[in-house]
N, CA, C and O atoms as a MOPAC input file, in Angstrom:
PM7 MOZYME 1SCF
protein

 N      1.15300 1    -1.08500 1    -0.24000 1
 C     -0.28200 1    -0.03400 1    -0.22600 1
 C      1.01000 1     1.11600 1     0.23700 1
 O      1.81200 1     0.98900 1     1.16300 1
 N      0.86400 1     2.44000 1    -0.91900 1
 C      1.53800 1     3.94600 1    -1.11800 1
 C      0.54200 1     4.15300 1     0.18200 1
 O     -0.54700 1     3.78900 1     0.62700 1
 N      1.71000 1     5.01800 1     0.48700 1
 C      1.00300 1     6.55700 1     1.08700 1
 C      0.43000 1     7.46000 1     0.36800 1
 O      0.58300 1     7.66300 1    -0.83600 1
 N     -0.17000 1     7.95400 1     1.03800 1
 C     -0.87200 1     9.22000 1     0.43200 1
 C     -0.14000 1    10.46600 1     0.12900 1
 O      0.58100 1    11.16200 1     0.84400 1
 N     -0.61600 1    10.61200 1    -1.49600 1
 C      0.32700 1    11.73500 1    -1.96500 1
 C      0.17200 1    12.89700 1    -0.57600 1
 O      1.11500 1    13.60800 1    -0.22800 1
 N     -0.96600 1    12.91300 1    -0.00900 1
 C      0.30000 1    14.40300 1     1.07100 1
 C      1.22900 1    13.99000 1     1.78200 1
 O      2.31300 1    14.53400 1     1.99100 1
 N      0.75300 1    12.82100 1     2.25500 1
 C      1.77900 1    12.41900 1     3.03900 1
 C      3.14700 1    12.56400 1     2.47500 1
 O      4.02700 1    13.16200 1     3.09400 1
 N      3.37900 1    11.90600 1     1.04600 1
 C      4.42900 1    12.26900 1     0.28300 1
 C      4.86100 1    13.35100 1     0.01900 1
 O      6.07500 1    13.28800 1    -0.16900 1
 N      4.29000 1    14.75000 1    -0.13700 1
 C      4.18900 1    15.99400 1     0.05100 1
 C      5.25400 1    16.44600 1     1.45000 1
 O      6.32700 1    17.02600 1     1.61600 1
 N      4.33600 1    15.86400 1     2.17500 1
 C      4.46900 1    16.29600 1     3.76900 1
 C      6.50900 1    16.03900 1     3.74600 1
 O      7.40900 1    16.80400 1     4.09200 1
 N      6.53400 1    14.89000 1     3.28100 1
 C      7.74300 1    13.83700 1     3.79300 1
 C      8.66000 1    14.96100 1     2.75600 1
 O      9.81200 1    15.23300 1     3.09500 1
 N      8.05600 1    15.59300 1     1.45900 1
 C      9.59500 1    16.11600 1     0.24000 1
 C      9.39900 1    17.53700 1     1.09800 1
 O     10.35300 1    18.19600 1     0.68500 1
 N      8.76700 1    18.28400 1     1.96000 1
 C      8.49800 1    19.35100 1     2.09900 1
 C      9.82700 1    19.40300 1     3.33500 1
 O     10.16900 1    20.50400 1     3.76500 1
 N     10.21900 1    18.67200 1     3.62100 1
 C     10.97200 1    18.44000 1     4.63200 1
 C     12.66700 1    18.23300 1     4.18000 1
 O     13.70300 1    18.41500 1     4.82100 1
 N     12.44800 1    17.84100 1     2.99400 1
 C     13.88000 1    17.83100 1     2.29300 1
 C     14.32500 1    19.35700 1     2.14000 1
 O     15.50200 1    19.60700 1     1.87900 1
 N     13.41100 1    20.35000 1     2.29800 1
 C     14.64900 1    21.45300 1     1.80200 1
 C     15.02300 1    22.37400 1     3.14100 1
 O     15.51800 1    23.50100 1     3.12500 1
 N     14.56200 1    21.39700 1     4.57400 1
 C     15.50800 1    22.29500 1     5.64100 1
 C     16.68000 1    21.51300 1     5.58400 1
 O     17.39400 1    21.43000 1     6.58400 1
 N     17.03400 1    20.79200 1     4.28800 1
 C     18.04200 1    20.52700 1     4.48800 1
 C     19.04700 1    18.80600 1     5.00200 1
 O     20.22900 1    18.48100 1     5.11700 1
 N     17.48600 1    18.03900 1     5.19600 1
 C     18.06700 1    16.59400 1     6.04700 1
 C     17.20300 1    15.87100 1     4.51800 1
 O     16.38100 1    16.67900 1     4.08800 1
 N     17.24400 1    15.00600 1     3.97400 1
 C     16.74800 1    14.02000 1     3.75000 1
 C     16.94300 1    12.54000 1     3.50800 1
 O     17.96500 1    12.03900 1     3.03900 1
 N     15.81400 1    11.87400 1     3.89200 1
 C     16.03500 1    10.55600 1     4.11900 1
 C     15.14000 1     9.43100 1     3.01800 1
 O     14.01000 1     9.35900 1     2.53400 1
 N     16.63500 1     8.51900 1     2.98300 1
 C     16.41900 1     7.90800 1     1.94000 1
 C     16.13800 1     6.37900 1     2.18800 1
 O     16.65300 1     5.98600 1     3.23500 1
 N     15.48000 1     5.46500 1     1.51400 1
 C     15.10200 1     4.56500 1     2.36300 1
 C     16.20500 1     3.67300 1     1.05900 1
 O     16.21100 1     4.32700 1     0.01600 1
 N     16.93700 1     2.57600 1     0.98700 1
 C     18.12800 1     1.57900 1     0.02600 1
 C     17.76400 1     0.43400 1     0.45400 1
 O     16.94300 1     0.25900 1     1.35400 1
 N     18.34800 1    -0.42800 1    -0.15900 1
 C     17.90500 1    -2.03300 1     0.00900 1
 C     19.13400 1    -2.19500 1     1.35300 1
 O     18.77200 1    -3.08600 1     2.12100 1
 N     20.30500 1    -1.62000 1     1.73100 1
 C     20.42800 1    -2.06200 1     2.42900 1
 C     20.07200 1    -0.95000 1     3.64400 1
 O     21.02600 1    -0.67500 1     4.37100 1
 N     18.95600 1    -0.37100 1     3.89700 1
 C     18.67300 1     0.50900 1     5.23900 1
 C     18.23200 1     1.70000 1     5.07800 1
 O     18.29000 1     2.39400 1     4.06300 1
 N     17.80000 1     1.93300 1     6.06100 1
 C     17.83000 1     4.04100 1     5.66500 1
 C     18.85000 1     4.70700 1     6.17400 1
 O     19.56700 1     4.49500 1     7.15200 1
 N     18.80600 1     5.85300 1     5.08000 1
 C     20.30400 1     6.36500 1     5.20000 1
 C     19.65600 1     7.89600 1     5.44200 1
 O     18.43600 1     7.98600 1     5.30600 1
 N     20.17700 1     8.72800 1     5.68400 1
 C     20.25600 1    10.01600 1     6.16100 1
 C     21.29100 1    11.08100 1     5.27900 1
 O     22.44300 1    11.17000 1     5.70200 1
 N     20.93300 1    11.83800 1     4.14500 1
 C     21.89100 1    12.91800 1     3.52800 1
 C     21.48800 1    14.26600 1     3.76600 1
 O     20.42000 1    14.87000 1     3.86100 1
 N     23.16100 1    14.63600 1     3.85400 1
 C     21.98600 1    16.51000 1     3.38600 1
 C     21.44100 1    16.95400 1     1.81100 1
 O     21.51700 1    16.09100 1     0.93600 1
 N     21.08700 1    17.82600 1     1.58900 1
 C     20.55400 1    17.81900 1     0.42900 1
 C     21.88300 1    18.52200 1    -0.52700 1
 O     21.99500 1    18.29500 1    -1.73100 1
 N     22.69700 1    19.27000 1     0.13800 1
 C     24.11300 1    19.57500 1    -0.39400 1
 C     24.51500 1    18.28800 1    -0.95400 1
 O     25.26400 1    18.60000 1    -1.87900 1
 N     24.44000 1    17.08600 1    -0.91100 1
 C     25.21900 1    15.75000 1    -0.88400 1
 C     24.02500 1    14.79100 1    -1.30600 1
 O     23.79300 1    13.76800 1    -0.66100 1
 N     23.43700 1    15.08300 1    -2.17900 1
 C     22.35800 1    14.21500 1    -3.23400 1
 C     23.09100 1    14.70300 1    -4.22200 1
 O     23.68000 1    15.77300 1    -4.37300 1
 N     22.86500 1    13.03200 1    -5.36600 1
 C     23.48100 1    12.94000 1    -6.31200 1
 C     22.67900 1    14.11200 1    -7.52600 1
 O     21.51200 1    13.85800 1    -7.82500 1
 N     23.39200 1    15.41100 1    -8.20100 1
 C     23.29600 1    16.12900 1    -9.03500 1
 C     23.32200 1    15.70000 1   -10.35600 1
 O     24.42800 1    15.20800 1   -10.58000 1
 N     22.59700 1    15.66500 1   -11.33500 1
 C     22.83400 1    15.26600 1   -12.99800 1
 C     22.35000 1    16.10800 1   -13.59000 1
 O     21.34800 1    16.69600 1   -13.18200 1
 N     23.13000 1    16.46000 1   -15.05600 1
 C     22.36200 1    17.57600 1   -15.90100 1
 C     22.07700 1    16.70900 1   -17.35100 1
 O     22.53100 1    15.63400 1   -17.74300 1
 N     21.08700 1    17.70200 1   -17.98000 1
 C     20.46000 1    16.51300 1   -19.07900 1
 C     21.82200 1    16.82900 1   -20.33000 1
 O     22.82500 1    17.52600 1   -20.18000 1
 N     21.43800 1    16.12300 1   -21.40100 1
 C     22.53300 1    16.42700 1   -22.24000 1
 C     22.41800 1    17.59300 1   -22.98200 1
 O     23.41000 1    18.07100 1   -23.53200 1
 N     21.18100 1    18.17400 1   -23.07000 1
 C     21.30000 1    19.42100 1   -23.48000 1
 C     21.67100 1    20.41300 1   -22.67900 1
 O     22.02200 1    21.50600 1   -23.12200 1
 N     21.62200 1    20.07700 1   -21.21800 1
 C     21.55500 1    21.35100 1   -20.52800 1
 C     21.00700 1    22.14600 1   -19.51300 1
 O     21.26000 1    22.71700 1   -18.45300 1
 N     19.93800 1    21.86000 1   -20.52700 1
 C     18.68600 1    22.47400 1   -19.86900 1
 C     17.76500 1    21.51100 1   -18.39900 1
 O     16.92800 1    22.03000 1   -17.66000 1
 N     18.14800 1    20.35500 1   -18.34500 1
 C     17.43600 1    19.87600 1   -17.36800 1
 C     18.46900 1    19.63100 1   -16.10100 1
 O     19.66100 1    19.45200 1   -16.34800 1
 N     17.86400 1    19.62600 1   -14.38900 1
 C     18.81500 1    18.64700 1   -13.94600 1
 C     17.96500 1    18.41600 1   -12.65800 1
 O     17.06700 1    19.09400 1   -12.15800 1
 N     18.53500 1    17.24900 1   -12.29000 1
 C     17.54700 1    16.23500 1   -10.93300 1
 C     18.72300 1    16.01000 1   -10.02400 1
 O     19.89800 1    15.67100 1   -10.16000 1
 N     17.92200 1    16.33800 1    -9.04500 1
 C     18.93800 1    16.17600 1    -7.66000 1
 C     18.33000 1    14.85300 1    -6.91400 1
 O     17.52100 1    15.11300 1    -6.02400 1
 N     18.58300 1    13.58300 1    -7.13200 1
 C     18.79700 1    12.22900 1    -6.32300 1
 C     18.37600 1    12.48200 1    -4.76100 1
 O     19.19600 1    12.57200 1    -3.84700 1
 N     16.68100 1    12.60200 1    -4.58300 1
 C     17.10400 1    13.05900 1    -3.16800 1
 C     16.60000 1    11.37000 1    -2.40200 1
 O     16.87200 1    11.01400 1    -1.25500 1
 N     15.87300 1    10.62200 1    -3.37500 1
 C     15.45400 1     9.69300 1    -2.01200 1
 C     15.22100 1     8.12700 1    -3.61500 1
 O     14.44800 1     8.14000 1    -4.57300 1
 N     16.13200 1     7.19200 1    -3.25400 1
 C     15.41300 1     6.28900 1    -4.21500 1
 C     15.82600 1     4.79000 1    -3.09900 1
 O     16.77300 1     4.48100 1    -2.37600 1
 N     14.36200 1     4.10400 1    -3.53300 1
 C     14.35700 1     3.26300 1    -2.51600 1
 C     13.81400 1     1.66800 1    -3.59900 1
 O     13.82600 1     1.70000 1    -4.82900 1
 N     13.56600 1     0.94300 1    -3.12400 1
 C     12.96700 1    -0.35400 1    -3.73200 1
 C     11.90900 1    -0.12000 1    -4.57100 1
 O     11.83800 1    -0.46300 1    -5.75200 1
 N     11.06300 1     0.49300 1    -3.90900 1
 C      9.70600 1     0.76400 1    -4.52800 1
 C      9.48300 1     2.13100 1    -4.74700 1
 O      8.27200 1     2.34000 1    -4.67000 1
 N     10.27600 1     3.41500 1    -5.04600 1
 C     10.14400 1     4.69100 1    -5.09000 1
 C     11.08300 1     5.38300 1    -5.28300 1
 O     12.18300 1     4.96500 1    -4.92100 1
 N     10.98000 1     6.57900 1    -5.87000 1
 C     12.26600 1     7.61700 1    -6.13100 1
 C     11.61000 1     9.18400 1    -5.94100 1
 O     10.55400 1     9.68000 1    -6.33300 1
 N     12.49900 1     9.59700 1    -5.32500 1
 C     12.27300 1    11.09900 1    -5.22300 1
 C     13.25100 1    12.00700 1    -5.41700 1
 O     14.33500 1    12.02200 1    -4.83400 1
 N     12.76900 1    12.96700 1    -6.45300 1
 C     13.77600 1    13.80600 1    -6.94700 1
 C     13.37900 1    15.11200 1    -7.42100 1
 O     12.29600 1    15.06900 1    -8.00500 1
 N     13.95300 1    16.36800 1    -7.35400 1
 C     14.35000 1    17.60900 1    -7.25200 1
 C     14.96600 1    17.71900 1    -8.83900 1
 O     16.07800 1    17.46200 1    -9.30000 1
 N     13.48700 1    18.31300 1    -9.55400 1
 C     13.55400 1    18.64200 1   -10.87500 1
 C     13.44100 1    19.89300 1   -11.20300 1
 O     12.48100 1    20.55700 1   -10.81300 1
 N     14.57700 1    20.48700 1   -12.10300 1
 C     15.02900 1    22.07200 1   -12.37400 1
 C     15.01700 1    21.72100 1   -14.06700 1
 O     15.53200 1    20.74400 1   -14.61100 1
 N     14.13600 1    23.02400 1   -14.81300 1
 C     14.32400 1    22.87900 1   -15.90400 1
 C     14.26000 1    24.31700 1   -15.64900 1
 O     13.61000 1    25.07900 1   -14.93300 1
 N     15.73000 1    24.42300 1   -17.01700 1
 C     15.61900 1    26.08300 1   -17.92100 1
 C     14.69700 1    26.75300 1   -18.15800 1
 O     13.73600 1    26.08600 1   -17.77400 1
 N     14.19500 1    28.05200 1   -18.72100 1
 C     13.55200 1    28.72500 1   -19.46500 1
 C     13.43700 1    27.75500 1   -20.81600 1
 O     14.36800 1    27.09000 1   -21.27100 1
 N     12.20800 1    27.81900 1   -21.30400 1
 C     12.50500 1    27.44200 1   -22.59700 1
 C     12.47900 1    25.60900 1   -22.88100 1
 O     11.98800 1    24.97400 1   -23.81400 1
 N     13.16100 1    25.18300 1   -21.76000 1
 C     13.33500 1    23.79600 1   -22.09500 1
 C     12.42700 1    22.77400 1   -22.02300 1
 O     11.52700 1    23.11800 1   -21.25600 1
 N     12.15600 1    21.14300 1   -22.67800 1
 C     11.22600 1    20.72000 1   -23.32800 1
 C     11.55500 1    19.53200 1   -22.58100 1
 O     12.59200 1    19.48300 1   -21.92000 1
 N     10.42500 1    18.19600 1   -22.66600 1
 C     11.02600 1    17.17200 1   -22.06600 1
 C     10.28600 1    16.62500 1   -23.10100 1
 O      9.15400 1    17.10400 1   -23.03200 1
 N     10.40700 1    15.65300 1   -24.26300 1
 C      9.89800 1    14.98300 1   -25.50800 1
 C      8.76600 1    14.03000 1   -24.82000 1
 O      8.71100 1    13.70400 1   -23.63400 1
 N      7.93500 1    13.69400 1   -25.81100 1
 C      6.69700 1    12.73100 1   -25.87300 1
 C      7.38500 1    11.17000 1   -24.93600 1
 O      8.09800 1    10.45000 1   -25.63600 1
 N      7.25300 1    10.89900 1   -24.05300 1
 C      7.90000 1     9.42700 1   -23.70300 1
 C      6.17200 1     8.71600 1   -22.84800 1
 O      5.02500 1     9.15300 1   -22.74700 1
 N      6.72800 1     7.74100 1   -22.50700 1
 C      6.32600 1     6.89100 1   -21.53200 1
 C      7.06600 1     6.39100 1   -20.63400 1
 O      8.25900 1     6.31100 1   -20.92800 1
 N      6.71500 1     5.98400 1   -19.51800 1
 C      7.16100 1     5.53700 1   -18.25800 1
 C      6.65500 1     4.33100 1   -17.42300 1
 O      5.49900 1     4.61300 1   -17.10400 1
 N      6.90200 1     3.43600 1   -17.05500 1
 C      6.47300 1     1.83000 1   -17.02800 1
 C      5.73400 1     2.30900 1   -15.38300 1
 O      5.38700 1     1.28700 1   -14.79200 1
 N      5.53300 1     3.19200 1   -14.82600 1
 C      5.30800 1     3.26200 1   -13.16300 1
 C      4.57600 1     4.80800 1   -12.86500 1
 O      4.91100 1     5.78000 1   -13.54200 1
 N      3.58900 1     4.90800 1   -11.82400 1
 C      2.90400 1     6.22600 1   -11.60000 1
 C      4.10700 1     7.00000 1   -11.69100 1
 O      5.28600 1     6.72000 1   -11.47700 1
 N      3.35700 1     8.33000 1   -12.16200 1
 C      4.48200 1     9.57400 1   -12.04800 1
 C      3.78200 1    10.32400 1   -11.06200 1
 O      2.56300 1    10.19800 1   -11.17700 1
 N      4.24000 1    11.25000 1    -9.89500 1
 C      3.70300 1    12.47900 1    -8.94100 1
 C      4.62500 1    13.63300 1    -9.39900 1
 O      5.82900 1    13.37400 1    -9.39600 1
 N      4.26600 1    14.79100 1    -9.76800 1
 C      5.25100 1    16.55900 1    -9.74200 1
 C      4.49400 1    17.11800 1    -9.09400 1
 O      3.30800 1    16.79100 1    -9.11800 1
 N      4.89800 1    18.01900 1    -8.40400 1
 C      4.67900 1    18.98800 1    -7.49500 1
 C      5.36900 1    20.11400 1    -7.88900 1
 O      6.53700 1    20.24400 1    -7.52400 1
 N      4.69400 1    21.17400 1    -8.75900 1
 C      5.64600 1    22.49500 1    -8.89100 1
 C      5.54000 1    23.32200 1    -7.94600 1
 O      4.44000 1    23.67500 1    -7.52100 1
 N      6.86100 1    23.83200 1    -7.39400 1
 C      7.36300 1    24.61700 1    -6.34300 1
 C      7.66400 1    25.99700 1    -7.54400 1
 O      7.93600 1    27.12300 1    -7.12700 1
 N      7.60300 1    25.81100 1    -8.43300 1
 C      8.28700 1    27.60400 1    -8.98000 1
 C      7.85600 1    27.27700 1   -10.78900 1
 O      7.70000 1    26.16700 1   -11.29800 1
 N      7.76700 1    28.37800 1   -11.34300 1
 C      7.77400 1    28.34900 1   -13.09100 1
 C      6.29700 1    28.16000 1   -13.29000 1
 O      5.42500 1    28.39900 1   -12.45600 1
 N      6.13400 1    27.69300 1   -14.52000 1
 C      5.06600 1    27.12600 1   -15.38800 1
 C      5.55700 1    26.56700 1   -16.82800 1
 O      6.61400 1    26.77000 1   -17.42500 1
 N      4.51900 1    25.85900 1   -17.14900 1
 C      4.72300 1    25.69000 1   -18.67100 1
 C      3.69900 1    24.48900 1   -19.05900 1
 O      3.01500 1    24.09500 1   -18.11500 1
 N      3.54000 1    23.99400 1   -20.02800 1
 C      2.19900 1    22.99000 1   -20.31000 1
 C      2.75400 1    21.64100 1   -20.15900 1
 O      3.90500 1    21.45400 1   -20.55100 1
 N      2.23400 1    20.89200 1   -19.75700 1
 C      2.29000 1    19.43800 1   -19.74900 1
 C      1.24200 1    18.75800 1   -19.93300 1
 O      0.31500 1    18.52000 1   -19.15900 1
 N      1.48800 1    18.31800 1   -21.43300 1
 C      0.53800 1    17.45800 1   -21.88600 1
 C      0.76900 1    15.61300 1   -21.95700 1
 O      1.59600 1    14.82600 1   -22.41600 1
 N     -0.83200 1    15.55400 1   -21.01300 1
 C     -0.53500 1    13.55800 1   -20.67200 1
 C     -1.77700 1    13.23600 1   -21.62600 1
 O     -2.66900 1    14.03500 1   -21.91100 1
 N     -1.69300 1    12.23600 1   -21.95700 1
 C     -2.49500 1    11.40800 1   -23.20900 1
 C     -3.23600 1    12.83800 1   -24.25600 1
 O     -4.44500 1    12.95800 1   -24.45100 1
 N     -2.51100 1    13.47900 1   -24.62700 1
 C     -3.15500 1    14.66500 1   -25.97700 1
 C     -3.91600 1    15.39500 1   -25.23500 1
 O     -4.83900 1    15.86800 1   -25.89800 1
 N     -3.94300 1    15.86100 1   -23.53000 1
 C     -4.64300 1    16.48800 1   -23.05800 1
 C     -3.57500 1    17.32000 1   -22.31700 1
 O     -2.75200 1    16.89500 1   -21.50700 1
 N     -3.84600 1    19.33600 1   -23.00500 1
 C     -2.92700 1    20.19500 1   -22.00500 1
 C     -3.11500 1    20.22900 1   -21.01000 1
 O     -4.09600 1    19.52600 1   -20.77000 1
 N     -2.55400 1    20.87400 1   -19.77500 1
 C     -2.69700 1    21.38400 1   -18.71300 1
 C     -1.43900 1    22.12300 1   -18.81600 1
 O     -0.39000 1    21.82500 1   -19.38800 1
 N     -1.86900 1    23.44500 1   -17.94500 1
 C     -1.41000 1    24.78500 1   -17.80900 1
 C     -1.06100 1    24.49000 1   -16.60800 1
 O     -1.92000 1    24.18900 1   -15.78000 1
 N      0.79600 1    24.53800 1   -16.17200 1
 C      1.07300 1    24.01600 1   -14.47200 1
 C      1.76200 1    25.41700 1   -14.16700 1
 O      2.31400 1    26.05400 1   -15.06500 1
 N      1.70200 1    25.85600 1   -12.87000 1
 C      2.38400 1    26.67600 1   -12.04100 1
 C      2.71800 1    26.64600 1   -11.03200 1
 O      2.77600 1    25.43900 1   -10.79800 1
 N      2.99200 1    27.12500 1   -10.22500 1
 C      3.22900 1    26.62300 1    -8.43700 1
 C      2.69600 1    26.67700 1    -7.59400 1
 O      2.52800 1    27.77700 1    -7.06600 1
 N      1.97700 1    25.11900 1    -6.84900 1
 C      1.21600 1    24.72900 1    -6.22800 1
 C      0.60600 1    23.56900 1    -6.77300 1
 O      0.07300 1    22.69200 1    -6.09300 1
 N      0.70800 1    23.57800 1    -8.22800 1
 C      0.09100 1    21.91800 1    -9.04100 1
 C      0.71100 1    20.99500 1    -8.70400 1
 O      1.90000 1    20.68600 1    -8.77600 1
 N     -0.31600 1    20.47000 1    -8.25300 1
 C      0.04000 1    18.66300 1    -8.23800 1
 C     -0.42300 1    18.16800 1    -9.34600 1
 O     -1.47400 1    18.48800 1    -9.90100 1
 N      0.55500 1    17.17500 1    -9.77600 1
 C      0.36800 1    16.02300 1   -11.37800 1
 C      0.38400 1    14.59600 1   -10.47000 1
 O      1.22500 1    14.11900 1    -9.70800 1
 N     -1.04500 1    14.11000 1   -10.94900 1
 C     -0.54700 1    12.21400 1   -11.33700 1
 C     -0.66400 1    11.75200 1   -12.84700 1
 O     -1.56700 1    11.88000 1   -13.67400 1
 N      0.37700 1    11.26600 1   -12.88800 1
 C      0.45300 1    10.70300 1   -14.50800 1
 C      0.08100 1     8.95300 1   -14.06200 1
 O      0.72300 1     8.31700 1   -13.22600 1
 N     -0.65600 1     8.62200 1   -14.55500 1
 C     -1.11200 1     7.34400 1   -14.63000 1
 C      0.83900 1     6.00300 1   -15.59800 1
 O      1.36700 1     6.23700 1   -16.68500 1
 N      1.17000 1     5.05300 1   -14.76600 1
 C      1.50900 1     4.33600 1   -15.98700 1
 C      1.41400 1     4.15000 1   -16.74800 1
 O      0.27000 1     4.15400 1   -17.20200 1
 N      2.29600 1     3.88500 1   -17.41200 1
 C      1.96400 1     4.27300 1   -19.65500 1
 C      1.36000 1     5.55600 1   -20.07700 1
 O      0.97000 1     5.52600 1   -21.24500 1
 N      1.16100 1     6.73800 1   -19.42100 1
 C      0.64300 1     7.69000 1   -20.38100 1
 C      1.69700 1     8.33700 1   -21.30800 1
 O      2.91600 1     8.37900 1   -21.13900 1
 N      1.15800 1     8.69800 1   -22.05100 1
 C      2.04900 1     9.52900 1   -22.70000 1
 C      2.28500 1    10.90200 1   -22.55500 1
 O      1.34400 1    11.69500 1   -22.55600 1
 N      3.79700 1    11.36900 1   -22.39300 1
 C      3.45800 1    12.52800 1   -21.78900 1
 C      4.72400 1    13.43000 1   -22.66600 1
 O      5.55300 1    12.85900 1   -23.37300 1
 N      4.69400 1    14.43300 1   -22.52700 1
 C      5.51300 1    15.86200 1   -22.71400 1
 C      5.63000 1    17.13900 1   -22.19000 1
 O      4.74500 1    17.93800 1   -22.49600 1
 N      6.49600 1    17.49200 1   -21.49300 1
 C      6.16900 1    19.08100 1   -21.42200 1
 C      6.51800 1    20.40600 1   -22.12400 1
 O      7.06900 1    20.14700 1   -23.19400 1
 N      6.38200 1    21.94600 1   -21.88200 1
 C      7.22100 1    22.82600 1   -22.49600 1
 C      7.44300 1    23.86200 1   -21.59000 1
 O      6.79000 1    24.90400 1   -21.53000 1
 N      8.23700 1    23.59200 1   -20.99800 1
 C      8.77400 1    25.03800 1   -20.21200 1
 C      8.23200 1    26.44700 1   -20.52300 1
 O      8.16300 1    26.81900 1   -21.69400 1
 N      7.86800 1    27.19500 1   -19.56200 1
 C      7.63500 1    28.48900 1   -19.77600 1
 C      9.00100 1    29.60000 1   -19.82700 1
 O     10.01300 1    29.05700 1   -20.27000 1
 N      9.12700 1    30.69500 1   -19.53700 1
 C      9.47200 1    31.82800 1   -19.48900 1
 C     10.90800 1    31.38600 1   -18.25100 1
 O     12.12400 1    31.54100 1   -18.36300 1
 N     10.34200 1    30.99700 1   -17.50300 1
 C     11.41500 1    31.04100 1   -15.79100 1
 C     11.68400 1    29.52500 1   -15.84300 1
 O     11.00400 1    28.77100 1   -16.53800 1
 N     12.84400 1    29.06400 1   -14.97300 1
 C     13.36600 1    28.58200 1   -14.32500 1
 C     11.87200 1    27.19700 1   -13.54200 1
 O     10.96000 1    27.61700 1   -12.82900 1
 N     11.95900 1    26.25100 1   -13.77800 1
 C     10.61300 1    25.36100 1   -13.14600 1
 C     11.47800 1    24.46500 1   -12.29200 1
 O     12.46200 1    23.79200 1   -12.59900 1
 N     10.88700 1    24.62200 1   -11.19600 1
 C     11.58000 1    23.72700 1   -10.02200 1
 C     10.03400 1    23.03200 1    -9.55200 1
 O      8.98300 1    23.62800 1    -9.31400 1
 N     10.41900 1    21.09000 1    -9.50900 1
 C      9.31100 1    20.20500 1    -9.26700 1
 C      9.84300 1    19.66100 1    -7.71100 1
 O     10.81000 1    20.12100 1    -7.10200 1
 N      9.25500 1    18.94400 1    -7.41100 1
 C      9.41800 1    17.49200 1    -7.08900 1
 C      8.70500 1    16.57700 1    -7.77700 1
 O      7.54000 1    16.62800 1    -8.17200 1
 N      9.57100 1    15.68700 1    -7.88700 1
 C      8.79600 1    14.23100 1    -8.59600 1
 C      9.29000 1    13.08900 1    -8.14000 1
 O     10.44100 1    12.95100 1    -7.72300 1
 N      8.15400 1    11.93400 1    -8.22100 1
 C      7.82400 1    10.75700 1    -7.36900 1
 C      7.55000 1     9.66200 1    -8.02300 1
 O      6.38100 1     9.32100 1    -7.84200 1
 N      8.37000 1     8.70500 1    -8.97000 1
 C      8.22200 1     7.45300 1    -9.54400 1
 C      7.72700 1     6.59600 1    -8.62200 1
 O      8.60100 1     6.75400 1    -7.77000 1
 N      7.08400 1     5.91500 1    -8.21400 1
 C      5.96300 1     4.62800 1    -7.54200 1
 C      7.05100 1     3.74100 1    -7.86200 1
 O      7.53500 1     4.05700 1    -6.77500 1
 N      7.81500 1     3.00400 1    -8.28400 1
 C      8.83100 1     2.67100 1    -8.44800 1
 C     10.36900 1     3.27300 1    -9.44800 1
 O     10.56100 1     3.98500 1   -10.43400 1
 N     11.25900 1     2.42400 1    -8.40900 1
 C     12.53800 1     3.56200 1    -9.32100 1
 C     12.85300 1     3.04700 1   -10.47300 1
 O     14.06100 1     3.28200 1   -10.46100 1
 N     12.60900 1     2.38800 1   -11.70000 1
 C     12.85000 1     1.92200 1   -12.98200 1
 C     12.78000 1     3.18900 1   -13.39700 1
 O     13.73100 1     3.72800 1   -12.82900 1
 N     12.23800 1     3.98500 1   -14.03700 1
 C     12.39900 1     5.30600 1   -14.47100 1
 C     13.30900 1     6.44800 1   -14.47200 1
 O     13.72800 1     7.17600 1   -15.37200 1
 N     13.55200 1     6.38500 1   -12.82400 1
 C     14.45500 1     7.58800 1   -12.75900 1
 C     15.97800 1     7.03500 1   -13.11000 1
 O     16.95800 1     7.77400 1   -13.20600 1
 N     15.99700 1     5.22100 1   -13.33100 1
 C     17.56300 1     5.11200 1   -14.22300 1
 C     17.64100 1     6.02500 1   -15.25300 1
 O     18.51100 1     6.84100 1   -14.95000 1
 N     17.14100 1     6.28800 1   -16.34800 1
 C     16.83600 1     7.39500 1   -17.34300 1
 C     18.01100 1     8.75800 1   -16.92600 1
 O     18.46200 1     9.48400 1   -17.81200 1
 N     18.28600 1     8.88300 1   -15.82500 1
 C     18.90500 1     9.90900 1   -14.94900 1
 C     20.35100 1     9.17800 1   -14.91500 1
 O     21.32000 1     9.92800 1   -15.03300 1
 N     20.55900 1     8.00300 1   -14.78900 1
 C     22.09600 1     7.86400 1   -14.63700 1
 C     22.68300 1     8.50600 1   -16.25100 1
 O     23.82500 1     8.91200 1   -16.46400 1
 N     22.15000 1     8.48000 1   -16.72000 1
 C     23.15600 1     8.58200 1   -18.24900 1
 C     23.27700 1    10.25700 1   -18.49700 1
 O     23.90300 1    10.72800 1   -19.44700 1
 N     22.61500 1    11.02700 1   -17.54300 1
 C     23.44600 1    12.42900 1   -17.37800 1
 C     24.09800 1    12.53300 1   -16.86000 1
 O     24.36000 1    11.67600 1   -16.01600 1
 N     24.96200 1    13.87000 1   -17.02400 1
 C     26.12900 1    13.83900 1   -16.29100 1
 C     25.99900 1    14.61600 1   -15.12400 1
 O     25.14000 1    15.46900 1   -14.90000 1
 N     27.16500 1    14.15500 1   -14.21200 1
 C     27.62100 1    14.95900 1   -13.44300 1
 C     28.04500 1    16.39400 1   -13.60400 1
 O     28.93600 1    16.55100 1   -14.43900 1
 N     27.61700 1    17.46000 1   -13.00600 1
 C     28.50400 1    18.75700 1   -13.05900 1
 C     29.59300 1    18.85800 1   -12.60400 1
 O     29.88000 1    18.32100 1   -11.53400 1
 N     30.37700 1    19.50300 1   -13.24100 1
 C     31.63800 1    19.89200 1   -12.71800 1
 C     31.74400 1    21.26000 1   -12.04900 1
 O     32.73600 1    21.96700 1   -12.22800 1
 N     30.79400 1    21.60600 1   -11.33400 1
 C     31.19500 1    22.61700 1   -10.48800 1
 C     31.72500 1    22.51300 1    -9.07100 1
 O     32.04000 1    23.53100 1    -8.45400 1

């Protein structure tokens, strides 16, 4: 049984206090936000910070530069997004949705999804109900900062 979305969002809100709790196959782990793995998309316009990765879920902070896009794709698990900053247009199974701060999105497994960011940086919390889709971020590069 999965926890309800409000519980996930309350947990995620605690991430911005600087401490992250993550479930790993070896047990619970606590890391500082600054120590969470950071990756950059091949086009340089997207950033993911891997906040928690367990056997049954992934939680990340997703950032996208102004004008950035996520091409049409499908993920094999449910996905949740909670927008903290920015705005854009999310298309789910052919239906367009305007996103702005405070919007929470549920995407069913295998939904056809694409996103076009607006003219400001977008920051969102991303949850996959299963860690498999997050493996795509392993191909993104580590920043040299």
